[in-house]
The first five atom37 places (N, CA, C, CB, O) and aatype in JSON, in Angstrom:
{
  "aatype": [12, 15, 5, 13, 10, 0, 19, 13, 16, 14, 1, 1, 17, 0, 19, 10, 0, 16, 10, 1, 6, 0, 7, 14, 10, 16, 19, 0, 6, 10, 0, 1, 1, 19, 11, 1, 3, 18, 11, 2, 19, 8, 7, 3, 9, 6, 11, 10, 1, 6, 17, 1, 0, 19, 19, 11, 3, 6, 5, 7, 1, 9, 8, 0, 14, 18, 0, 6, 9, 19, 19, 5, 19, 1, 10, 14, 5, 5, 5, 0, 0],
  "atom_mask": [
    [1, 1, 1, 1, 1],
    [1, 1, 1, 1, 1],
    [1, 1, 1, 1, 1],
    [1, 1, 1, 1, 1],
    [1, 1, 1, 1, 1],
    [1, 1, 1, 1, 1],
    [1, 1, 1, 1, 1],
    [1, 1, 1, 1, 1],
    [1, 1, 1, 1, 1],
    [1, 1, 1, 1, 1],
    [1, 1, 1, 1, 1],
    [1, 1, 1, 1, 1],
    [1, 1, 1, 1, 1],
    [1, 1, 1, 1, 1],
    [1, 1, 1, 1, 1],
    [1, 1, 1, 1, 1],
    [1, 1, 1, 1, 1],
    [1, 1, 1, 1, 1],
    [1, 1, 1, 1, 1],
    [1, 1, 1, 1, 1],
    [1, 1, 1, 1, 1],
    [1, 1, 1, 1, 1],
    [1, 1, 1, 0, 1],
    [1, 1, 1, 1, 1],
    [1, 1, 1, 1, 1],
    [1, 1, 1, 1, 1],
    [1, 1, 1, 1, 1],
    [1, 1, 1, 1, 1],
    [1, 1, 1, 1, 1],
    [1, 1, 1, 1, 1],
    [1, 1, 1, 1, 1],
    [1, 1, 1, 1, 1],
    [1, 1, 1, 1, 1],
    [1, 1, 1, 1, 1],
    [1, 1, 1, 1, 1],
    [1, 1, 1, 1, 1],
    [1, 1, 1, 1, 1],
    [1, 1, 1, 1, 1],
    [1, 1, 1, 1, 1],
    [1, 1, 1, 1, 1],
    [1, 1, 1, 1, 1],
    [1, 1, 1, 1, 1],
    [1, 1, 1, 0, 1],
    [1, 1, 1, 1, 1],
    [1, 1, 1, 1, 1],
    [1, 1, 1, 1, 1],
    [1, 1, 1, 1, 1],
    [1, 1, 1, 1, 1],
    [1, 1, 1, 1, 1],
    [1, 1, 1, 1, 1],
    [1, 1, 1, 1, 1],
    [1, 1, 1, 1, 1],
    [1, 1, 1, 1, 1],
    [1, 1, 1, 1, 1],
    [1, 1, 1, 1, 1],
    [1, 1, 1, 1, 1],
    [1, 1, 1, 1, 1],
    [1, 1, 1, 1, 1],
    [1, 1, 1, 1, 1],
    [1, 1, 1, 0, 1],
    [1, 1, 1, 1, 1],
    [1, 1, 1, 1, 1],
    [1, 1, 1, 1, 1],
    [1, 1, 1, 1, 1],
    [1, 1, 1, 1, 1],
    [1, 1, 1, 1, 1],
    [1, 1, 1, 1, 1],
    [1, 1, 1, 1, 1],
    [1, 1, 1, 1, 1],
    [1, 1, 1, 1, 1],
    [1, 1, 1, 1, 1],
    [1, 1, 1, 1, 1],
    [1, 1, 1, 1, 1],
    [1, 1, 1, 1, 1],
    [1, 1, 1, 1, 1],
    [1, 1, 1, 1, 1],
    [1, 1, 1, 1, 1],
    [1, 1, 1, 1, 1],
    [1, 1, 1, 1, 1],
    [1, 1, 1, 1, 1],
    [1, 1, 1, 1, 1]
  ],
  "atom_positions": [
    [[109.78, 136.14, 112.15], [110.81, 136.81, 112.9], [110.41, 138.24, 113.21], [112.13, 136.78, 112.14], [110.71, 138.76, 114.29]],
    [[109.73, 138.88, 112.27], [109.33, 140.27, 112.5], [108.36, 140.37, 113.67], [108.68, 140.86, 111.23], [108.41, 141.34, 114.43]],
    [[107.49, 139.39, 113.83], [106.56, 139.39, 114.96], [107.33, 139.23, 116.28], [105.51, 138.26, 114.81], [107.01, 139.89, 117.27]],
    [[108.32, 138.36, 116.3], [109.14, 138.17, 117.49], [109.83, 139.49, 117.86], [110.2, 137.06, 117.27], [109.82, 139.89, 119.03]],
    [[110.42, 140.15, 116.88], [111.12, 141.41, 117.15], [110.16, 142.51, 117.56], [111.9, 141.84, 115.92], [110.54, 143.41, 118.31]],
    [[108.93, 142.46, 117.09], [107.93, 143.45, 117.5], [107.53, 143.25, 118.96], [106.69, 143.37, 116.6], [107.22, 144.21, 119.65]],
    [[107.53, 142.01, 119.42], [107.16, 141.72, 120.81], [108.34, 141.92, 121.75], [106.64, 140.28, 120.93], [108.2, 142.56, 122.79]],
    [[109.49, 141.39, 121.39], [110.66, 141.45, 122.27], [111.51, 142.67, 121.93], [111.5, 140.16, 122.14], [112.6, 142.56, 121.37]],
    [[110.98, 143.82, 122.3], [111.65, 145.1, 122.07], [112.75, 145.3, 123.12], [110.63, 146.27, 122.12], [112.78, 144.59, 124.13]],
    [[113.64, 146.25, 122.9], [114.68, 146.52, 123.92], [114.1, 146.84, 125.3], [115.55, 147.68, 123.46], [114.66, 146.41, 126.31]],
    [[113.01, 147.57, 125.36], [112.41, 147.88, 126.66], [111.85, 146.63, 127.34], [111.3, 148.92, 126.5], [111.94, 146.48, 128.56]],
    [[111.28, 145.75, 126.55], [110.75, 144.5, 127.13], [111.89, 143.58, 127.55], [109.83, 143.78, 126.13], [111.75, 142.85, 128.53]],
    [[113.0, 143.59, 126.82], [114.17, 142.83, 127.26], [114.65, 143.36, 128.6], [115.31, 142.89, 126.21], [115.06, 142.59, 129.47]],
    [[114.61, 144.69, 128.77], [115.02, 145.29, 130.05], [114.1, 144.84, 131.18], [115.03, 146.83, 129.96], [114.55, 144.58, 132.29]],
    [[112.8, 144.74, 130.89], [111.84, 144.24, 131.87], [112.18, 142.8, 132.25], [110.38, 144.32, 131.32], [112.22, 142.45, 133.43]],
    [[112.44, 141.97, 131.24], [112.8, 140.57, 131.51], [114.08, 140.47, 132.32], [112.95, 139.8, 130.2], [114.17, 139.68, 133.26]],
    [[115.08, 141.27, 131.97], [116.35, 141.24, 132.7], [116.16, 141.65, 134.15], [117.38, 142.16, 132.02], [116.74, 141.05, 135.05]],
    [[115.34, 142.67, 134.38], [115.08, 143.12, 135.75], [114.38, 142.04, 136.55], [114.22, 144.4, 135.73], [114.73, 141.81, 137.71]],
    [[113.41, 141.38, 135.95], [112.71, 140.29, 136.64], [113.65, 139.13, 136.93], [111.53, 139.82, 135.81], [113.55, 138.51, 137.99]],
    [[114.55, 138.81, 136.02], [115.49, 137.71, 136.23], [116.43, 138.04, 137.38], [116.3, 137.43, 134.95], [116.78, 137.16, 138.18]],
    [[116.85, 139.3, 137.47], [117.78, 139.72, 138.53], [117.09, 139.84, 139.89], [118.43, 141.04, 138.16], [117.64, 139.43, 140.91]],
    [[115.89, 140.41, 139.9], [115.22, 140.75, 141.16], [114.31, 139.64, 141.67], [114.42, 142.0, 140.98], [114.04, 139.58, 142.87]],
    [[113.83, 138.79, 140.79], [112.82, 137.81, 141.19], [111.44, 138.41, 141.04], [0.0, 0.0, 0.0], [111.3, 139.49, 140.47]],
    [[110.41, 137.74, 141.54], [109.04, 138.2, 141.37], [108.82, 139.61, 141.91], [108.08, 137.25, 142.05], [109.24, 139.95, 143.02]],
    [[108.14, 140.44, 141.11], [107.83, 141.82, 141.48], [106.41, 142.16, 141.08], [108.83, 142.8, 140.83], [105.85, 141.56, 140.16]],
    [[105.82, 143.11, 141.78], [104.55, 143.67, 141.32], [104.85, 144.54, 140.1], [103.83, 144.49, 142.46], [105.99, 144.95, 139.89]],
    [[103.83, 144.82, 139.32], [104.02, 145.69, 138.17], [104.48, 147.08, 138.63], [102.71, 145.8, 137.34], [105.33, 147.69, 137.98]],
    [[103.92, 147.56, 139.73], [104.32, 148.88, 140.24], [105.79, 148.91, 140.61], [103.46, 149.26, 141.46], [106.5, 149.86, 140.27]],
    [[106.27, 147.88, 141.31], [107.68, 147.83, 141.69], [108.57, 147.67, 140.46], [107.94, 146.67, 142.67], [109.64, 148.27, 140.38]],
    [[108.13, 146.88, 139.51], [108.88, 146.69, 138.28], [109.0, 148.02, 137.52], [108.21, 145.63, 137.39], [110.08, 148.37, 137.05]],
    [[107.89, 148.74, 137.41], [107.91, 150.05, 136.73], [108.89, 151.0, 137.41], [106.5, 150.66, 136.7], [109.62, 151.73, 136.74]],
    [[108.89, 150.99, 138.73], [109.81, 151.85, 139.47], [111.26, 151.47, 139.17], [109.54, 151.76, 140.99], [112.1, 152.35, 138.96]],
    [[111.54, 150.19, 139.14], [112.92, 149.74, 138.93], [113.43, 150.02, 137.52], [113.03, 148.26, 139.2], [114.61, 150.33, 137.33]],
    [[112.54, 149.93, 136.53], [112.97, 150.21, 135.15], [112.77, 151.68, 134.78], [112.21, 149.33, 134.16], [113.05, 152.09, 133.66]],
    [[112.28, 152.47, 135.76], [112.08, 153.92, 135.6], [111.19, 154.24, 134.4], [113.43, 154.62, 135.44], [111.52, 155.06, 133.54]],
    [[110.02, 153.55, 134.39], [109.05, 153.77, 133.33], [107.67, 153.91, 133.94], [109.07, 152.61, 132.3], [107.44, 153.57, 135.1]],
    [[106.75, 154.41, 133.14], [105.37, 154.61, 133.55], [104.69, 153.25, 133.79], [104.6, 155.42, 132.47], [104.88, 152.3, 133.03]],
    [[103.89, 153.19, 134.86], [103.18, 151.96, 135.23], [102.36, 151.42, 134.06], [102.27, 152.21, 136.45], [102.42, 150.23, 133.75]],
    [[101.59, 152.29, 133.42], [100.69, 151.86, 132.34], [101.48, 151.2, 131.2], [99.91, 153.07, 131.79], [101.05, 150.17, 130.67]],
    [[102.61, 151.77, 130.83], [103.41, 151.2, 129.75], [104.02, 149.86, 130.14], [104.51, 152.17, 129.34], [104.05, 148.92, 129.34]],
    [[104.51, 149.76, 131.37], [105.07, 148.49, 131.84], [103.97, 147.44, 131.93], [105.76, 148.68, 133.22], [104.2, 146.28, 131.59]],
    [[102.79, 147.83, 132.39], [101.66, 146.9, 132.45], [101.35, 146.35, 131.06], [100.41, 147.59, 133.05], [101.12, 145.15, 130.9]],
    [[101.34, 147.22, 130.06], [101.1, 146.78, 128.69], [102.18, 145.81, 128.21], [0.0, 0.0, 0.0], [101.89, 144.83, 127.53]],
    [[103.42, 146.12, 128.56], [104.52, 145.22, 128.19], [104.36, 143.86, 128.85], [105.87, 145.84, 128.57], [104.58, 142.83, 128.21]],
    [[103.97, 143.85, 130.1], [103.78, 142.59, 130.82], [102.66, 141.78, 130.17], [103.45, 142.85, 132.31], [102.79, 140.56, 130.02]],
    [[101.58, 142.42, 129.8], [100.48, 141.69, 129.16], [100.93, 141.05, 127.85], [99.29, 142.64, 128.89], [100.58, 139.91, 127.57]],
    [[101.72, 141.78, 127.06], [102.22, 141.23, 125.8], [103.18, 140.07, 126.07], [102.92, 142.32, 124.97], [103.13, 139.04, 125.39]],
    [[104.05, 140.23, 127.05], [104.99, 139.15, 127.39], [104.26, 137.94, 127.97], [106.03, 139.65, 128.39], [104.7, 136.8, 127.77]],
    [[103.16, 138.16, 128.67], [102.35, 137.03, 129.17], [101.71, 136.28, 128.01], [101.27, 137.53, 130.16], [101.61, 135.05, 128.05]],
    [[101.25, 137.0, 126.99], [100.67, 136.35, 125.81], [101.68, 135.39, 125.18], [100.22, 137.41, 124.77], [101.31, 134.32, 124.69]],
    [[102.92, 135.78, 125.2], [103.99, 134.96, 124.61], [104.58, 134.0, 125.64], [105.09, 135.85, 124.04], [105.54, 133.28, 125.34]],
    [[104.04, 133.98, 126.84], [104.46, 133.1, 127.94], [105.91, 133.31, 128.37], [104.26, 131.66, 127.54], [106.58, 132.38, 128.84]],
    [[106.39, 134.54, 128.2], [107.76, 134.87, 128.63], [107.79, 135.23, 130.11], [108.32, 136.03, 127.8], [108.83, 135.14, 130.76]],
    [[106.63, 135.64, 130.65], [106.5, 135.93, 132.08], [105.21, 135.3, 132.58], [106.53, 137.46, 132.36], [104.29, 135.04, 131.81]],
    [[105.16, 135.08, 133.88], [103.95, 134.53, 134.51], [103.63, 135.33, 135.76], [104.14, 133.02, 134.85], [104.49, 135.99, 136.34]],
    [[102.37, 135.26, 136.15], [101.91, 135.93, 137.37], [101.69, 134.87, 138.44], [100.59, 136.75, 137.11], [101.06, 133.84, 138.18]],
    [[102.22, 135.11, 139.64], [102.04, 134.14, 140.73], [100.75, 134.42, 141.5], [103.24, 134.18, 141.68], [100.0, 135.33, 141.17]],
    [[100.51, 133.62, 142.54], [99.27, 133.72, 143.32], [99.1, 135.07, 144.0], [99.22, 132.62, 144.36], [97.98, 135.51, 144.26]],
    [[100.21, 135.73, 144.3], [100.15, 137.04, 144.95], [100.07, 138.19, 143.94], [101.38, 137.24, 145.84], [100.07, 139.36, 144.32]],
    [[100.0, 137.86, 142.66], [99.9, 138.88, 141.62], [101.24, 139.44, 141.17], [0.0, 0.0, 0.0], [101.29, 140.39, 140.39]],
    [[102.33, 138.84, 141.66], [103.66, 139.3, 141.25], [104.04, 138.62, 139.93], [104.72, 138.98, 142.35], [103.61, 137.51, 139.63]],
    [[104.85, 139.34, 139.17], [105.28, 138.86, 137.86], [106.69, 138.3, 137.99], [105.23, 139.99, 136.8], [107.53, 138.86, 138.69]],
    [[106.95, 137.19, 137.3], [108.33, 136.71, 137.24], [108.61, 136.09, 135.88], [108.6, 135.7, 138.36], [107.71, 135.65, 135.17]],
    [[109.89, 136.06, 135.56], [110.38, 135.49, 134.3], [111.02, 134.15, 134.63], [111.41, 136.46, 133.58], [112.15, 134.1, 135.11]],
    [[110.31, 133.05, 134.38], [110.79, 131.74, 134.83], [111.9, 131.13, 133.97], [109.65, 130.8, 134.86], [112.5, 130.13, 134.37]],
    [[112.17, 131.72, 132.82], [113.13, 131.09, 131.91], [114.47, 131.81, 131.94], [112.58, 131.07, 130.49], [114.53, 133.04, 131.96]],
    [[115.55, 131.04, 131.94], [116.9, 131.6, 131.93], [117.32, 132.01, 130.53], [117.89, 130.59, 132.5], [118.22, 132.84, 130.36]],
    [[116.67, 131.45, 129.53], [117.0, 131.82, 128.15], [115.79, 131.6, 127.26], [118.2, 131.01, 127.64], [114.89, 130.81, 127.55]],
    [[115.8, 132.34, 126.15], [114.79, 132.17, 125.11], [115.56, 131.83, 123.84], [113.89, 133.48, 124.93], [116.41, 132.6, 123.39]],
    [[115.26, 130.69, 123.28], [115.97, 130.22, 122.09], [115.04, 130.4, 120.89], [116.43, 128.73, 122.23], [113.89, 129.95, 120.91]],
    [[115.54, 131.06, 119.87], [114.76, 131.3, 118.66], [115.45, 130.61, 117.5], [114.61, 132.84, 118.38], [116.66, 130.75, 117.3]],
    [[114.68, 129.88, 116.75], [115.21, 129.19, 115.58], [114.63, 129.88, 114.35], [114.85, 127.65, 115.6], [113.41, 130.02, 114.22]],
    [[115.5, 130.31, 113.44], [115.08, 131.03, 112.25], [115.55, 130.27, 111.02], [115.63, 132.49, 112.24], [116.73, 129.94, 110.89]],
    [[114.62, 129.99, 110.13], [114.97, 129.3, 108.89], [115.26, 130.36, 107.82], [113.81, 128.32, 108.43], [114.44, 131.24, 107.57]],
    [[116.43, 130.25, 107.21], [116.82, 131.17, 106.14], [116.19, 130.73, 104.83], [118.36, 131.24, 106.01], [115.89, 129.55, 104.65]],
    [[115.98, 131.68, 103.91], [115.43, 131.3, 102.61], [116.38, 130.34, 101.88], [115.17, 132.55, 101.74], [117.59, 130.37, 102.08]],
    [[115.8, 129.49, 101.05], [116.63, 128.56, 100.3], [117.44, 129.32, 99.26], [115.77, 127.47, 99.62], [117.0, 130.33, 98.72]],
    [[118.63, 128.81, 99.0], [119.52, 129.44, 98.04], [118.98, 129.18, 96.64], [120.96, 128.91, 98.18], [118.54, 128.07, 96.32]],
    [[119.02, 130.2, 95.8], [118.58, 130.07, 94.41], [119.6, 129.27, 93.61], [118.35, 131.46, 93.77], [120.8, 129.39, 93.83]],
    [[119.12, 128.44, 92.69], [120.01, 127.67, 91.83], [120.79, 128.62, 90.93], [119.21, 126.64, 90.98], [120.27, 129.64, 90.48]],
    [[122.04, 128.28, 90.68], [122.91, 129.14, 89.85], [122.62, 129.0, 88.39], [124.36, 128.82, 90.1], [123.26, 129.66, 87.57]]
  ]
}
């Protein structure tokens, strides 16, 4: 779970939300829309691509193809009393 939270930071969630609302965008346009530096957004996109949360199309635009991300977390077993 800690790895998931390290990847899906609030800023990266904002990137995903922007892509879901706007559709495919270039990294430059995405950076402009989220009001962040191109280099940082590019790094976020690369990390999200590693996790397959976003994809790049033939024109080099990025999009978020999934409407939801479902995470299943197993809780530790309860200790015997």
